[in-house]
BALOBA-1460 file (C-alpha; in Angstrom, 3 decimals):
// residues 195
<rec num="1" residu="m" x="0.000" y="0.000" z="0.000"/>
<rec num="2" residu="t" x="1.328" y="3.456" z="-0.835"/>
<rec num="3" residu="a" x="1.488" y="6.250" z="1.737"/>
<rec num="4" residu="t" x="-1.058" y="8.229" z="-0.300"/>
<rec num="5" residu="a" x="-3.509" y="5.310" z="-0.380"/>
<rec num="6" residu="l" x="-3.066" y="4.704" z="3.346"/>
<rec num="7" residu="i" x="-3.723" y="8.346" z="4.254"/>
<rec num="8" residu="a" x="-6.746" y="8.424" z="1.911"/>
<rec num="9" residu="a" x="-8.186" y="5.288" z="3.545"/>
<rec num="10" residu="f" x="-7.550" y="6.710" z="7.015"/>
<rec num="11" residu="t" x="-9.171" y="10.085" z="6.307"/>
<rec num="12" residu="e" x="-12.178" y="8.334" z="4.758"/>
<rec num="13" residu="a" x="-12.541" y="6.124" z="7.847"/>
<rec num="14" residu="h" x="-11.940" y="9.022" z="10.262"/>
<rec num="15" residu="p" x="-13.059" y="12.279" z="8.577"/>
<rec num="16" residu="d" x="-12.970" y="14.189" z="11.888"/>
<rec num="17" residu="a" x="-9.412" y="13.152" z="12.764"/>
<rec num="18" residu="d" x="-6.899" y="16.000" z="12.834"/>
<rec num="19" residu="l" x="-3.791" y="14.896" z="10.913"/>
<rec num="20" residu="s" x="-0.557" y="16.825" z="10.867"/>
<rec num="21" residu="f" x="2.680" y="15.811" z="9.184"/>
<rec num="22" residu="r" x="6.305" y="16.318" z="10.179"/>
<rec num="23" residu="d" x="9.487" y="15.697" z="8.270"/>
<rec num="24" residu="l" x="11.643" y="13.812" z="10.779"/>
<rec num="25" residu="p" x="15.409" y="13.622" z="10.480"/>
<rec num="26" residu="f" x="16.889" y="10.252" z="9.667"/>
<rec num="27" residu="p" x="16.654" y="7.924" z="12.736"/>
<rec num="28" residu="q" x="19.102" y="9.060" z="15.419"/>
<rec num="29" residu="g" x="19.714" y="7.729" z="18.909"/>
<rec num="30" residu="t" x="17.138" y="5.238" z="20.116"/>
<rec num="31" residu="t" x="14.083" y="4.765" z="17.975"/>
<rec num="32" residu="h" x="11.924" y="5.725" z="20.975"/>
<rec num="33" residu="s" x="13.646" y="9.125" z="21.306"/>
<rec num="34" residu="w" x="13.595" y="9.706" z="17.558"/>
<rec num="35" residu="l" x="9.814" y="9.107" z="17.519"/>
<rec num="36" residu="e" x="9.182" y="11.531" z="20.394"/>
<rec num="37" residu="p" x="7.615" y="14.330" z="18.267"/>
<rec num="38" residu="v" x="5.030" y="12.065" z="16.569"/>
<rec num="39" residu="d" x="2.430" y="9.375" z="17.301"/>
<rec num="40" residu="v" x="3.475" y="7.198" z="14.379"/>
<rec num="41" residu="a" x="6.069" y="7.333" z="11.590"/>
<rec num="42" residu="l" x="5.864" y="5.845" z="8.098"/>
<rec num="43" residu="c" x="9.395" y="5.096" z="6.981"/>
<rec num="44" residu="q" x="12.050" y="2.543" z="6.220"/>
<rec num="45" residu="t" x="12.402" y="0.359" z="9.311"/>
<rec num="46" residu="p" x="14.738" y="1.849" z="11.962"/>
<rec num="47" residu="a" x="16.573" y="-0.051" z="14.730"/>
<rec num="48" residu="l" x="14.412" y="-2.446" z="16.731"/>
<rec num="49" residu="y" x="13.933" y="-1.908" z="20.469"/>
<rec num="50" residu="p" x="11.595" y="-3.715" z="22.914"/>
<rec num="51" residu="d" x="9.531" y="-0.538" z="23.455"/>
<rec num="52" residu="i" x="8.887" y="-0.034" z="19.719"/>
<rec num="53" residu="r" x="6.331" y="-1.672" z="17.461"/>
<rec num="54" residu="i" x="7.107" y="-2.118" z="13.774"/>
<rec num="55" residu="h" x="4.232" y="-2.802" z="11.349"/>
<rec num="56" residu="p" x="5.487" y="-3.612" z="7.827"/>
<rec num="57" residu="v" x="3.319" y="-1.991" z="5.163"/>
<rec num="58" residu="r" x="5.143" y="-2.600" z="1.889"/>
<rec num="59" residu="r" x="8.292" y="-4.153" z="0.451"/>
<rec num="60" residu="e" x="9.772" y="-2.366" z="-2.516"/>
<rec num="61" residu="p" x="12.875" y="-2.720" z="-4.659"/>
<rec num="62" residu="r" x="15.892" y="-0.532" z="-4.107"/>
<rec num="63" residu="a" x="17.358" y="1.836" z="-6.654"/>
<rec num="64" residu="l" x="20.750" y="3.467" z="-6.966"/>
<rec num="65" residu="v" x="20.507" y="7.252" z="-7.161"/>
<rec num="66" residu="v" x="23.268" y="8.772" z="-9.302"/>
<rec num="67" residu="h" x="24.105" y="12.075" z="-10.976"/>
<rec num="68" residu="a" x="22.989" y="12.177" z="-14.633"/>
<rec num="69" residu="g" x="26.659" y="12.354" z="-15.698"/>
<rec num="70" residu="h" x="27.617" y="9.231" z="-13.733"/>
<rec num="71" residu="r" x="28.798" y="6.182" z="-15.687"/>
<rec num="72" residu="l" x="25.799" y="4.205" z="-14.372"/>
<rec num="73" residu="a" x="23.185" y="6.805" z="-15.358"/>
<rec num="74" residu="g" x="22.671" y="5.234" z="-18.793"/>
<rec num="75" residu="p" x="21.774" y="1.596" z="-18.135"/>
<rec num="76" residu="q" x="18.165" y="0.638" z="-17.474"/>
<rec num="77" residu="e" x="19.210" y="-1.236" z="-14.330"/>
<rec num="78" residu="a" x="22.328" y="-2.290" z="-12.446"/>
<rec num="79" residu="e" x="23.538" y="-5.112" z="-10.264"/>
<rec num="80" residu="v" x="24.844" y="-4.534" z="-6.757"/>
<rec num="81" residu="a" x="28.324" y="-5.743" z="-7.772"/>
<rec num="82" residu="d" x="28.483" y="-2.891" z="-10.317"/>
<rec num="83" residu="v" x="28.263" y="-0.215" z="-7.624"/>
<rec num="84" residu="l" x="29.980" y="-1.432" z="-4.449"/>
<rec num="85" residu="e" x="33.213" y="0.468" z="-5.176"/>
<rec num="86" residu="e" x="31.498" y="3.821" z="-5.800"/>
<rec num="87" residu="t" x="31.732" y="6.842" z="-3.483"/>
<rec num="88" residu="f" x="28.614" y="6.730" z="-1.311"/>
<rec num="89" residu="i" x="26.859" y="9.532" z="0.518"/>
<rec num="90" residu="s" x="27.896" y="9.551" z="4.158"/>
<rec num="91" residu="y" x="25.414" y="9.754" z="7.015"/>
<rec num="92" residu="h" x="26.132" y="11.606" z="10.252"/>
<rec num="93" residu="p" x="27.486" y="9.348" z="13.046"/>
<rec num="94" residu="d" x="24.348" y="10.069" z="15.092"/>
<rec num="95" residu="v" x="22.171" y="8.375" z="12.445"/>
<rec num="96" residu="q" x="21.432" y="4.772" z="13.435"/>
<rec num="97" residu="p" x="24.312" y="2.745" z="11.920"/>
<rec num="98" residu="a" x="22.213" y="-0.140" z="10.574"/>
<rec num="99" residu="w" x="19.746" y="2.281" z="8.962"/>
<rec num="100" residu="a" x="22.553" y="4.302" z="7.352"/>
<rec num="101" residu="s" x="24.502" y="1.246" z="6.195"/>
<rec num="102" residu="f" x="21.443" y="-0.066" z="4.355"/>
<rec num="103" residu="h" x="21.738" y="2.948" z="2.026"/>
<rec num="104" residu="s" x="25.389" y="2.301" z="1.226"/>
<rec num="105" residu="l" x="24.701" y="-1.394" z="0.529"/>
<rec num="106" residu="d" x="26.806" y="-2.575" z="3.475"/>
<rec num="107" residu="d" x="24.425" y="-5.545" z="3.714"/>
<rec num="108" residu="h" x="25.774" y="-6.698" z="0.332"/>
<rec num="109" residu="r" x="29.389" y="-5.620" z="0.801"/>
<rec num="110" residu="g" x="29.877" y="-6.943" z="4.332"/>
<rec num="111" residu="g" x="30.984" y="-3.547" z="5.635"/>
<rec num="112" residu="p" x="31.138" y="0.160" z="4.837"/>
<rec num="113" residu="p" x="32.355" y="1.503" z="1.486"/>
<rec num="114" residu="e" x="35.970" y="2.609" z="1.202"/>
<rec num="115" residu="s" x="34.939" y="5.988" z="-0.192"/>
<rec num="116" residu="l" x="32.346" y="8.266" z="1.458"/>
<rec num="117" residu="t" x="31.479" y="11.938" z="1.026"/>
<rec num="118" residu="g" x="32.837" y="14.483" z="3.493"/>
<rec num="119" residu="d" x="29.325" y="15.846" z="3.990"/>
<rec num="120" residu="r" x="27.418" y="13.741" z="6.506"/>
<rec num="121" residu="v" x="23.680" y="14.030" z="6.123"/>
<rec num="122" residu="t" x="20.932" y="13.802" z="8.755"/>
<rec num="123" residu="t" x="17.892" y="14.928" z="6.734"/>
<rec num="124" residu="a" x="16.325" y="14.381" z="3.335"/>
<rec num="125" residu="l" x="16.978" y="18.027" z="2.422"/>
<rec num="126" residu="q" x="20.700" y="17.632" z="3.131"/>
<rec num="127" residu="l" x="20.677" y="14.450" z="1.044"/>
<rec num="128" residu="l" x="19.263" y="16.402" z="-1.900"/>
<rec num="129" residu="g" x="21.999" y="19.015" z="-1.490"/>
<rec num="130" residu="v" x="24.740" y="16.384" z="-1.649"/>
<rec num="131" residu="f" x="23.158" y="14.849" z="-4.762"/>
<rec num="132" residu="a" x="23.099" y="18.275" z="-6.383"/>
<rec num="133" residu="t" x="26.762" y="19.013" z="-5.686"/>
<rec num="134" residu="t" x="28.631" y="15.679" z="-5.920"/>
<rec num="135" residu="r" x="28.870" y="12.533" z="-8.006"/>
<rec num="136" residu="a" x="28.308" y="10.332" z="-4.950"/>
<rec num="137" residu="v" x="25.636" y="7.641" z="-5.002"/>
<rec num="138" residu="t" x="23.252" y="6.072" z="-2.543"/>
<rec num="139" residu="s" x="20.697" y="3.303" z="-2.495"/>
<rec num="140" residu="l" x="17.091" y="4.225" z="-1.682"/>
<rec num="141" residu="p" x="13.714" y="2.525" z="-1.787"/>
<rec num="142" residu="m" x="12.429" y="2.871" z="-5.357"/>
<rec num="143" residu="a" x="9.605" y="5.305" z="-4.476"/>
<rec num="144" residu="d" x="12.068" y="7.632" z="-2.704"/>
<rec num="145" residu="a" x="14.563" y="7.351" z="-5.564"/>
<rec num="146" residu="l" x="11.911" y="8.310" z="-8.118"/>
<rec num="147" residu="l" x="10.895" y="11.270" z="-5.966"/>
<rec num="148" residu="v" x="14.527" y="12.468" z="-5.831"/>
<rec num="149" residu="q" x="14.777" y="12.057" z="-9.621"/>
<rec num="150" residu="h" x="11.638" y="14.173" z="-10.027"/>
<rec num="151" residu="v" x="12.859" y="16.919" z="-7.675"/>
<rec num="152" residu="l" x="16.417" y="17.023" z="-9.058"/>
<rec num="153" residu="p" x="16.345" y="16.690" z="-12.846"/>
<rec num="154" residu="g" x="20.120" y="16.097" z="-12.920"/>
<rec num="155" residu="v" x="19.745" y="12.852" z="-10.960"/>
<rec num="156" residu="r" x="18.746" y="9.364" z="-12.139"/>
<rec num="157" residu="a" x="17.180" y="6.432" z="-10.286"/>
<rec num="158" residu="i" x="18.627" y="3.135" z="-11.524"/>
<rec num="159" residu="p" x="16.878" y="-0.063" z="-10.340"/>
<rec num="160" residu="l" x="19.178" y="-2.467" z="-8.477"/>
<rec num="161" residu="r" x="17.836" y="-5.787" z="-9.670"/>
<rec num="162" residu="d" x="19.547" y="-7.994" z="-7.070"/>
<rec num="163" residu="a" x="19.487" y="-5.763" z="-3.962"/>
<rec num="164" residu="e" x="17.532" y="-6.848" z="-0.926"/>
<rec num="165" residu="p" x="14.241" y="-4.927" z="-0.923"/>
<rec num="166" residu="a" x="13.458" y="-2.045" z="1.412"/>
<rec num="167" residu="v" x="10.583" y="-2.375" z="3.873"/>
<rec num="168" residu="l" x="8.303" y="0.589" z="4.493"/>
<rec num="169" residu="s" x="6.758" y="0.309" z="7.963"/>
<rec num="170" residu="l" x="4.574" y="2.117" z="10.442"/>
<rec num="171" residu="i" x="6.650" y="2.731" z="13.572"/>
<rec num="172" residu="r" x="5.118" y="3.526" z="16.962"/>
<rec num="173" residu="r" x="5.911" y="3.416" z="20.658"/>
<rec num="174" residu="a" x="4.603" y="0.266" z="22.358"/>
<rec num="175" residu="e" x="2.830" y="2.240" z="25.083"/>
<rec num="176" residu="d" x="0.857" y="4.309" z="22.540"/>
<rec num="177" residu="e" x="-2.594" y="2.740" z="22.621"/>
<rec num="178" residu="h" x="-4.415" y="5.600" z="20.876"/>
<rec num="179" residu="p" x="-7.361" y="4.144" z="18.904"/>
<rec num="180" residu="l" x="-6.549" y="6.249" z="15.813"/>
<rec num="181" residu="v" x="-3.021" y="4.826" z="15.708"/>
<rec num="182" residu="a" x="-4.496" y="1.330" z="16.007"/>
<rec num="183" residu="s" x="-6.884" y="2.130" z="13.148"/>
<rec num="184" residu="l" x="-4.045" y="3.370" z="10.949"/>
<rec num="185" residu="v" x="-2.120" y="0.143" z="11.604"/>
<rec num="186" residu="e" x="-5.193" y="-1.944" z="10.804"/>
<rec num="187" residu="l" x="-5.854" y="-0.037" z="7.574"/>
<rec num="188" residu="s" x="-2.233" y="-0.519" z="6.515"/>
<rec num="189" residu="g" x="-2.492" y="-4.284" z="6.817"/>
<rec num="190" residu="g" x="0.454" y="-4.067" z="9.244"/>
<rec num="191" residu="g" x="-1.212" y="-6.202" z="11.914"/>
<rec num="192" residu="a" x="0.511" y="-6.666" z="15.249"/>
<rec num="193" residu="g" x="3.957" y="-6.482" z="13.673"/>
<rec num="194" residu="p" x="7.324" y="-7.463" z="15.141"/>
<rec num="195" residu="g" x="9.085" y="-5.713" z="17.964"/>
């Protein structure tokens, strides 16, 4: 289910609910502290903790995001082995390591890339700035990669045909029993979820 479809289903089921949206930084510190400003987050799965509930909503392929002048910008798709030696965008040390390493394909390489950017990002806006000013690459869920390609015309999203998929999940604190949060989880098909 897409985020748009989920929000549409929720607002139809709860027309009087007051929704507000926040752009959170990339997950930093504990997931519980990172979630503090919101009731629920819809994002790529952060680090698991006993006090957090994760409700998977959708699996989607990953794409490599590259500058239009990059050697990989031409092919219709790429394999992970084609990109492991590239310079990857670096995430700030405060960003959860497992979450950050997913974007530099550490799960396929067995460790961090040898070459990282000097800029260390903590937000999506900073990520866009690095894309606009460097030839570094990163791996993103396909929907996010296509959004970046739309926002920055000089960037291309190249499907990674053999990368492990990304999982978009609803994330909430275990103690949050608000009925509207429960309804959102139910509408997403996320069920009880792990964690």
